[in-house]
N, C-alpha and C positions, 0 to 999 in steps of 0.2 A: 457467543453463548446462546443467543436467540436461535441461531441456525442449528446448534447442537440439540436444543430442546425440541425443535420441529422434527428433526430426524428421529429422536427418541420417541416422540408421540406417534410418528408414522410406523415405527417398528412395533410399538405396543399395539396399535390398531391392526397391523398385519397379522400379529400372532393370534389375536382373538377373533379374526374374521373366519367364518365357515363358508366354504364354497359349496353350496347345495347343488349346483349344476352338475357336479361330478357324480352325484348319486344316480343320475339318469343312466349312466353306463353300467352301473351295478345292476339295475333292475332289468335292463334289456340284454345283459350278458347271457342269461339262461337260454334265450331264444337262439342266439348265434351259436352257443355251445351245442344245443340240440340239433340245430341245422347242420353244423359241421359233422357231428358224429353220425347222425341218422340219414342225412341226405347228401352232403357234399362228398364225404369219403366213399360211400357206396357208388355214387355217380362216377367218380374218378376211377375207382376200382373196376367198375363195369367197362369203362372205356379202355382201360389197360388190358383187361382180359380178352377183348376183341382182337388184339394183336398177337395172341399166344394160343398154343394148344395146351389146355390145362384142364385136367379132370382127375377123377379118382376111380380106381378099380379095386373095390373092397377097401382095404386099409392102405393100399399102395397109391401114392400120389404121382401122377404123370405130369411132367412139366413144371413150370412153364417153359415151353419150347417155342422159340421165335421162328425156327425153320424146321420143317417136317418133311418126311419122305412123301413124294408126290402121289404115289399110287396106293398108299397104305394108311390105315387108321388104327389106333389102339397103341398098346405098349410094344416097344421095339422087341422085347423078349418073345412076344407072341408070334411075330412074323419074321424074325431074323433067319429062321430056317428056310423061308420062302426065297430069300435072296440067293442062298446057296443052290436050292433046287432049280430056280430059274436060270442061274448061271450054268449049271450042269446041262440043262435042256438045250440052251443055246450053244454050248460047246459041242454037243452032239451034232447040231446042225452045221457048225463050222467044219467039223471033220467030214460030214457027208458032202458038203459042197466042195471041200478041198479034194476029196477022193474022186469025185465025178467030174470036177472041172467045170461046173455049171456057170453060166453067166447070170448076171443080176436081172431078174424079172419081177413083175408085181406079185407073182405067185408066192414070193418069199414072205409077204405080209401074212398070208393065211397060214403058212407053215410056222411062223413065229407065234401066231395066236394059238394054234393047236398045241404047240409045245408048252405054252404058259397056262392054257385053260386046264390042263391036266393037274395043275397044282391047286389043291384045295386050300383056301385060306381067306385072308382079308384083302387081297389085292384087287384093285379096280381094273379088271382086265379090259373092259370096254374103253376106258379113258386111255390106257396104255396103247391099245390097238389103234386108236384114233391118232395118237401122236406118232406112232411107228409108221402108219400109212403115209403121213405127210413127209416123214424123214426118208422113206423108201423112194417116194416119187422124186424128191430132190436129188437123191444119190443116183437114180437112173439117168437123170439129165446130165449129171456130172461124169457119168461113165465109171462109177465106182465098182469095186468087186463085192461079191456077196460077203466075203470075210469082213470087209470094212463095215458093211451095214450091220452084221451080227455083233461085231464088237461095240458099235454104237448102241445097239439094242440092249446089250448087257449093262452098259453105263447108264442107259436111260432108266433102268429099273431102280437104281439107287439114287437118282437125282432128287434134290430137295427143292421145295418152294417155301415162300413165306407162309406162316400159319394164318396170317390175316387173309391172304388170297384164298387159302383153303376154307377158312370160315365163311367167306363171302360165297364161294362156290357151293357150300353146303346149304346156306340159307336160300340161295336162288337156284337150286338144282331144278331140273325140268320136272322131276317126279314130285317135288315138294316145294313149289315156287311160292315165295313170300307174297308176290303180287296177287296170287289167287286168294290167299287168306286175308289180305288187306281189302280186296273187293268184297269178300263175304262179310267182313266186319262193317264196312260202309253201308252195304245193302240193308243189313239188319238194323243198323242204327237209324238210317233214314226211314225205314218202315215203322219204327217205333217213335221217332222224333216228330214226324209230321202230325199224326193225330194228337200227340202229347202237347205240342205248342198250340194247336188249334183249340183243343178242349180247354187248355189252361187260360188262353186269352179270353174265351167266352166266359168262363167261371170268374176270372179276375174282374172283368167288366161288370158282371152281374152283382158280385159281392160288394163292389165299391160304388155302385150306382145308388145315390140317395133317393131317387124317385121310385125305384122298385120296392124298397122297404121289405126285402125278403125276411121271412121269419126263420128262426132257428139257424141263423148264419153260423154261430159258433159250433153248433153240432155238425153241420155239413163240412165246415173247414177242418174239423177234427177227423171226420170220417174219410175225407179224400186224402188226408195226409197219412193215415194209419198204414196203408200198404208199404210206405217208405220205411216204416219201423220194423217190418218183417225182414228177417234175413233172406237174402237172395237164394241161398241154398234151400231153405225151407219152402220158399215160394216155388222154386223149380221142382222140388220133389212133389209138391201138391199137384202141379200140372202134369207130371209124369203119371201120377195115380189117376187123375181125371181123364186123361186122353189115351190111356193104355187100351189095348184091344178089348179087355174085359172091364174097362172103367165105366164110370157113370155116364160120360158123354156118349159113348157107343151104345150103352143100354138105352138111353133116351132116344137116340136116332133110330135104333132098331125097333123100339116100341112104336114110334110114330109111323115108320115105314110099314110095319106089319099091320097096324090098324087101318092105314089108308089102302092097303092092297090085300086085305084079309081074304076076300073071295077069290082073287086071282092066285094067291099063294096056295089056297086050299085046292083049287082046280089044277094046279101044277103049271099054269101058263106063265106065271111070274116066279122067279126063284126067290128064296128067302134072302134077306140082306146079310151080306158078309160084314164083319167088323172093319171099320176104316183104320188103316195102318198109318196113323198120323206121322209117326216118326220114321216112316220109310219114304216119305215124300219131301222133297227139297222145299217146295212152297209152303207146305203145312208146318214143317219144322222151323223155317225162318219166320213164318208168321207167328208161331207160338212164342219164339224168343222175343220178337218185336212187341207182342201183346204184353208179355211180362214186364219188359222194360217200360212200356207205356204206363201200365198200372202202378208200377213201383215209383215212378218219378213225376207223374203229372201233378200230384198234390204239392210236391216241393216247388215245381215250376209255377204253379198257381200262386203260391204265397209270395214268391219273388216278383211276379208280375203285378200282384195286388199292391205290393210295396211301391212299385214304380208308378202305378196309376194314382195311388194316394198322394204321391209326391207332386202330382200336377195340380196347379192352382185351380181350385173349384170355380173361381170366377170366370175362367175361360169357358167352361161347360155352360154356365148360366148365361153368359153373353151370347153363345152360339144358339142356345135354345130361344132366347129373346129374339134373335135375328131370324128365327124360323128354320134353323137347320134340323134335319131329321137325325135320328139316332145313328143311322149308318154313316151319314156325312160327318157327324161328330167323331165317330169311331175312327174313320179313315183319315180325316183331315186334322184332328187334334190328338186323339189318344195314341194312335200308331206312331206318328212322327215324334211326339214327345216321349214316348215309351221306348224309342229305338235304342238308347244307350243301355238300359237294363235288358232289353231283348237281345242285344249283341252279347252281353255278359252271359245270359242263359244259353245262347247258341254255342259260344266258345266252350263253356264248362260242360255242356252236354256233348259236344264233339270230343272233348278230351276223355270224358267218361265212356263214350261210345267206342273210341279207339282202344281203350283199356278193358273192353267187355270181355269177361272171362267166366264168372261163376255160373250164370244162367245157362249158357250153351254147354259148359263143361258138365254140369249135372244132367241136363236134359238129354244129352247125347252120350253120356257115360265117358266123356273125354275123347271120343273118336271123331267128333264132327260129322256124324252120319246125317244123311246118306252120302257116301262117297266124298267125305270131307267138305261138303258144301256149306256146313255151318261151323267149320273150324276157323277161329279168330286168330289174330296175330299173337295175343297173349297166351292162348291155348298152345300154339306152336312153341312159343318161348318156354312154356312150362315143360313141353316135351324135351327140349334141349337140356333143361335143368335136371329133369328126371334121369336123363342119360349120363349125367355128371360131366357133360362136355360144355364147359363154361365159355369157350371161345365163340361158337355160333350163337350162344345165348347173349353174349356181350354185343355181338354185331346186331342181333335182332333188337336189343334194347336201344342201341344208338339209332337204328332206323326208325323205331317208334318215336323216340325223342325228336328226331329231325322232322318226321311227318307231322307230328303234333304241333311243333313250332311253326312250320311253314304254313299249314292250313289255318292255324289260329291267326297268324299275321295277315294272311290273305283275307280271311273273313273280316277282321277288324278294319283293314284298309279299305275294303270294298263297301262296307256298311257305314263306317264312321267318317268318311271323307268330308261329308257336309258339316260335321261337327268340329272339325279341326280348325284351329286358328290360322287364318290366312293373312300374311303380311303383304 
């Protein structure tokens, strides 16, 4: 009986027990749901798109195609006639060589190209000619007949390759190389980040130094952060207006120049100043992009570094001052080493933001990366692929950006934080 009573009591207690720890899953579930819907699914979809040719022409959906014709892009219906025309042109060459009994020579490469070039359309003739040239050279060594080469040339037109390799070739084509845009992006980021981190470090130390007792600190902190609140698009449009040929900057420069050389200009010995074409110069355009990024983000960086400095025990600074250490020694021997973790965080987040640079150069150069695509960033090129509705190269570009960001962030962290890692 006693045992039965104990079991009954345990059951009663179990029924009335509320397990509050399960409610934690309920409260964090929205985060995982939002992450899956808005981050994980798009990431996986982007990765999948990179392996296919997939785009739209008007309302027509093309793809997803895992294998595509090697020398053609677009809808098959748009270039199917080119297959027939190319085959007819090569058939004419077969008849010609058969009638004349010619032997196989390298001249057949040019004849094949001339026959194909006459066909207007979307065929990549240069890529086809390059492959044909290799094939002809091999067949000459084998002692093949012209008819054999021409039959292979007909089959070569309709050969297929994987869409992934096509997407890779588009992204890394010689005329539109992704490496060039990556270099543009890094250059503009570095030009903006170096003054940003230097100015932010100085301001962070000044604002947190108890000996300086700066007045109106709250006002200055608000002012330096305000550019970060302005939309990048509006900021870029402001700079376009300021530095245009007829803008205020050119007007001021022209006024200063004319006042300094008034007599020479009147005598005709010195020509009047022409407006500076800021957006026609690679250096000026990159410099303006870097300047805008610096002005927009140095306030945010200052606040992060201030938080890091305020987290350092103030007794360390006091002890250093008592020992007679100068301000510079305190800065380099105490502030910088102890600030390194937050500095690495700022560096990595700034690097990620720099690689994703888009809005400022997009508006400043009207989306063309002028002059001569020297300010075209990786994301700007990604946007070009999306605008063309060809999602395959866009997917490959996104994966490359993801990989570059991950590798560079890992390298920065490993190189800078190795002294802070626990060693066993």
